[in-house]
N, C-alpha and C positions, 0 to 999 in steps of 0.2 A: 347498515343497509339503507340506501336512499329510498325516498318515498316512492319513486317510480318502480324501482326493483322490487320493493316489498309488495306493491300491488300486483306485479307480474307473478311473484312467488305465490301470492294468495290465490290467484286464478289457477296456477299450476297444481295446487293441492287437490283439485277436483277432477283431474283428467281421467282417472281410471274407473271410478265408480261413484254412484250417488252417495251423498252423505246427508244424514238426518239431523235435525235440531241444531242448526248452525247459526252463528252470528256473522253477518256480512256487513260490509260498509262500502262506500264509494270514495272517490278521491277527495271529497270535502271533509271526510273524517268526523262528521257530526250526524251521520245517519245509520249508526250501528243498529242492526235490526235482526231479530231471530226469524229464520225461515225454516220451513219444514224439510225441504229437500232441494238439492241442486242436481239437475240432470244435464249431462253432457250431450248436447245435440250433435249427432253425426249424420242423421237421415231424417227425412220427412216422417218416417214411421215413429221415430223417437218423439217428435212433436205431437203426433196423433195420440200416441200412448199416454203422454203426459197430460194432454187435455182430457182424455177419458178418465184418468185417475183424479184429476182436479174436479171434474164434474161429479164423479162418484163420491168423493170425500168432501165436496163443497169447499174447496180451497181456492184462493186467488192464485193467479199466475203472473210472475214477473219475467221480463225479458232483459238479459244483460249481455254486454259485449266486453269492452275493455274497462268499463266502470269509471269513465272520466266525467260523468255528470256529478253534481255536488249537492243534490238535495233529495236523494232517494228516488230519482225518476226511473231507475231500473230495478227497484227493490219492492217486492210485494210482501208486506209483513205477514208472518205465519203461513206463507204460501210456498208454492213450488216455483223455483227459479230455473229458467232455461238459459244455460250458458251456450251462447251461439258461436263462440270462437272456433270450436272444432268443425263447424258447418261452413266450410270455406273453399269450396271447389268452383272452378270455372266449368259451367255446364255447356255452353255453346258460344262459339266465337265466329262471327261472320266478318271476315276481313274486308270483303267488297262493300258491305253495307256500313262498315265501321260500327258494328254493334256487338256487345258481349252480354251474355246472361250468366250471372254468378249467384251462388248461394249467399245468403244475406250476412253470414258471419265472416266473409272474406274481408281482409283489410285493404285499404287503398294501396298500401305498399306492395302487397302480394299481387294485386291486380296490375299494378305498374310493371312488375316483373313479367307477367304473362303477356302483356301487349307491347312492351317496348321492342322486342325483336322484330315486330311487324311495322315499325315506324309509326305506331299509333300512340295516342296520349289521351288522358282523361280530360273531359271538358270542364266539369265543375267538381271539385274535390275539397272535402274538409281538410284544413291544414292544421297540423302536419298529417302525414299519411299513415299514422298508426291506428286510426279509427276504422270501425267496420262500416261497410256500405249500408247495412241495415240500420245501424245506429245513427249514421249521418242522415238517412232518410227520415228516421223517427223524430229527429230534432230539427229537420230541415236546415242543416248546417250550410254555411257558405264558405268560400275560400277567396283565392286571389284573382280569379277570373271574374271581374266585376261586371263584364258584359253578359255573361251567362247567368250570374246571380247565384242563387242557392242550388244545392245539390239536386233538389227535386226537379229542377228545370232540365237536367240531363237524363232524366229517367223516361224511358219509352213506355214501360209497363212493369208491373210487379205482381207476384202471387201472394195472396193473403189467406192464411188458415184461420177460420173463425172458431169460436168456442164450441160450436156444435159439430165441428169436424169438417165442415164444408171448406173447399179450396176454391177461391175465386181468382180469376185473372182480371186485374184492375188496370184501367187505362183511362184517358180522357173520354173515350167512347163507351167503355164498359164500366159500369158502376161509377159514374162521375161523382156521386156523393162521397164514396170512399176515396176516390182520387183526391178530392179536396180535403178530406179529413185525416187520412192516414199519414200523408206527408206532413211532418210537424205535429203529429198527434200523440207522440210519446207512448206508443205501444199499447193503447188502451182499447183498441178495437179488434186486434188479432195479431198473429205472428206473420211478419213478412218473411217468406221462405226463399224466394228468388227475385232478382231484380235484373231487368234488361236496361242497359245504359247505352246512350249514344256517345261514341268516341269521336276524336278528331285527329288530325295529322300531328305528329311529333315534330313540328317545324322548329327551326332555329330562331331563337329570340335574342334580342340585344338588351342587356340590362342598363339602367340609368340611375344615377344618384343625384338628388337635388335637395336643397334646403329651402324652407319657407316659414311663414308665421301663421299662427292660429287665426288671428283676426282677418287675414286675407285669404285663408285657405279655400273657402267656397269659390271665389273667383279663380284662384290658381287651379283648382280641381276642374272646373268647367272648361277653362281655356286650354290647359296644358295636358289634360288627361281625358276627360269625357269626350271632348270634341275632336280629339286626335284619334282617328279610327285605327291607326297602327298600334296604339297602346292596347295591350290585351290583358296584362296582369298589373296589379297595383296594390301596394299597402304602404303605410307610413307609421313611424314611431315618434312619440312625443317626448319632450324633455320632462324628466321626472325629478329633477333637482329641486328640493322644497325651499326655494328662495324666490326672488323676484322673477326668475325665468321659468318658474314652474308652469308647465303646460302652455307656455307662450310660443315655443318654436318647435319645429319638427323636421325630420328628414324623410324624404319620399323616395321609394323604390318603385320604378316602373319597368316594364318589359315591352318592347315593340317587336312585332312579328315581321320577320324578313320574308315570310311566305315560301321559304326554301326548306326542303328536307336535307338532312345530312347526307353526304355522299355514301356513308355506310352507317350501320347501326352504332349509336353511341351508348356505351355502357351506363347503366344507372349508377350515379354517385351515391356514396354513403354519407348522408347529411351529418351523421354523428361524428364524422372525422374532425369537426370543428370543436368538439367538446373540450379538448385540451386547452383551447384558448377561451372559449365562451364560459365554461364553468367558473374559473376563478374571476373572470371579468364580471360575471353576474353576481357571484356570491359576495364580492367585496362591497356591493351596494346594499346588501341586506342590513336594515336598521342602522345605516350610516350615511349621514349627510355628505361627508367628504368622499366616501366610497361612491355615492351616486354621482357626485360632481366629476370625479376622476373617470368613472365608467362612461358617462355621457360624452366626455371629451374623447376618450379612446375608442368608443363605439363608432362615433362619427368618422374618426380617422380610419379605422379598420374597414368600415362598410363603404366609405368613399373609394377606397382602393379596390375593394372586392367587387363592387357593383357598377363602377363607372365604365360604360362601353365594353362590357364583356359579353361574349356569345355563348349561349347555352341552349340545350334542347328544352322543350316545354316540360317534359317529364321531370328533368332535373331542376328546372326553375320552380316547380310546384312542391318539391320536397323541402322540408324544413327540419332543422335539428330541434329536439324537444328534451332529451335527457339531461342536458346541461342545466336545466332549471329545476331539477328535482331533488336537490341536495339541501333540504331544510331541516331545522333542528327538531328534536323530539318535543312534543307538546305544542307544535305549530303545524300549520299546513299552508300550502300556497293555494289561494282561492282565485277564482275568475268571476267576473261579472261583465255583462255586455249591454250596451244601450244603443238604440237605433234612433237617430236624430235627423229630421229633414235637413237637407243640405244647407239651406240658407240660415237655419237656426243653430248651426254648429258652433259658431263663436260665442253666442250668448249662453248656450248650454255649458260649454267649457268654462266660462266665467263662473258659473254656479258650481260646477264640479270642483274647480280649483278651490273656491272658498270652503266648501263643505269638507273636502278631503284634508286640507291643511288644518281646519278646525278640529277634525276627528283624529288627527295624527295617524292616518292610515299609512302603513309602510308600503307605498306604491312602488312596484318594481318594474312595471312595463305598461305602456299604453299603446295599443295598436289601433290604427284607423283603417277601415276598409269602406267600400261602397257596396250597397245592396239595393238593387232596383225593387220597386214596389211589387208585391204579390197579393193583390186584393182578393184573389179567388180562394186562398187557403182559409180554412175555418180558424186556425190558430196562427194567423199570419202575424209575424212580428214587424213587418214593414208594409204599411198601407200607403206610404208615400216613398218616393225615392229618397234613400237615407244614407248617411254616413254612420257606420257602426263604430262604437268606441269600446274597445275591449280592455278591461282593467285586470291586471295581474298583480296580486299583492300577497304579502305574508301575513297570516292570521294566527294569533295566539288562541289556543282552544279552551281557555278557562271560561266559565259561564259569564263573568262580568265583561270580558273582552268580546265575547260573541254577542252579547246584548248591545254593547256599544256599537259594534259593526252593523247589527240589525237596524238600529236607529239611523245610522249614517245611510244605510242602503235605502230605507224608506224615504229619506230626504232626497237622495239622488234620483230615485224613481219618480218622486213628485216633480223634480226639475225636468226629467225626460218627458213626463206626461204634459207638463205645462208648455213644453216646446213642440207639442204635437207628435211626440215620438213614443217609444215603448221600451220595454226591457226584455231580455232573453230568459226563457223559462228553464233553461238547462242547469242553472246554478242554485244557490241557496234559496229556500222558500221563505224569504223574508218579506215579500210583498204582502200587504194587507189584502183582504178579500176585495175591498172596493178598488184598490189599485189593480189587482188582477183583472177584474171585470172591466175596468176602464181601458186597460191596455189590450185586452182580448175580448171585444164586445160580442163576438160570435160564439163564445164558449157554450151558450145554451144550445146552439145547433149541433155541436159535437155531442152534447149530453143527449139530445134527441136521437142521434144516430147510435149512440151507445145503447139506448133502450131497444132500438130496432135490431141491432146486430149482436149484442151481447147482453141480453135481457137479465141474466143472472150476475152481471158485473164480474165475470170470471177474470178478465184482465184488469190488473190494478197496479198501483205503486204508491209510494208515500206522497209524491206530488199530487197525484190525482185525488187521493183520499182527503188531502187537506183542502183543496180548492173546490172539489165537487161534492165532498161529504157523502160519498156513496160507499156502502159496505157490501160485502158478499152476502147474498141471500142465504139464510140457514137451510 
């Protein structure tokens, strides 16, 4: 069973009834934790009842979706877990306003299925589309629409259930403190129950494939992508062959907007149809220099043909295959990390990343580059300056010595990001030191103050929060 399928099977074990004294994990496979109970949320009443039980028994509450975080960000040790996946309905759909209100457990893929027949598309979506709307809000994920930025920028309002049972409607005008804190707040202030999203037209886009160099990429990005207002989607992949070319060149995928709707509704494509090609192409590069070199050559050839001047709808352009990369060996896991680097500092950061990664012999399998505009208003904003995000995907052996080696490498890479005026993403392994966390997220104390105001008994918790905030549930 692949890692992806095993995670889905794990979630499916709890669909029918609550289970007590369980050990659960996330996709990092290093956060195995015993929890008291997993509750399958199908209604707001389920959430209210769970909070009443947690308050009565003095238990922490964790909120989980597809469990793709990698440092226990969705797990409350010895607590009650709310599985939000069954809580996945469309509540209201205003086609004229191009707005939709959904329960927070709905996945982006299911939402696309609901809106596609009306020639509407998502504005900002976490990529790929397997994640839940509530989960994306809680980590303030971003995607391919670099002009819209993170998912939180497409949210009109959301409802938040507090530990004391109150249900608040949060927007920029109502509870602005929670508006700044809950988006990207990792579920420590309450349960997001429903979300209203601003949609856009499902226009036809034209895809483009180009190649460029790391050292000149800031100029390339500014002149050929950022300043070209027709370009609406963008991402790039970097060379991972561990030789003189390592991280020195990249190919760039962009989409320009034609401004035209299809003459009729275009069916959503299944991105996993590419698995027959992508799975062996990806797997041959695992722990293999020659496999990486062959894959880089074939990947460029394949994608040049697939993306050069092809017309596709916005919804289909924003879908991405993911299951092809889930076939890793027992005793290992595929890990992610992400760093946010001010645009002009990108080449110098990559120079340091190259040196550190080769020195640590990290089995780097993919490096994706995106653009994320600054969000200085969020309390846990990962981007205080307009930045390029560098997403690392690598295979990790799960033995203690191997994990310790990767922890040391991670601390060094975080130091390089911080020295560049950037930061790192909190969604993955909790390897950052306390001082690194506080430097990357200097407004953490403001979130802590709001926690004392809205959740004075620290009912909402998780492994990440307990490590960096050192707060425990009051007895």
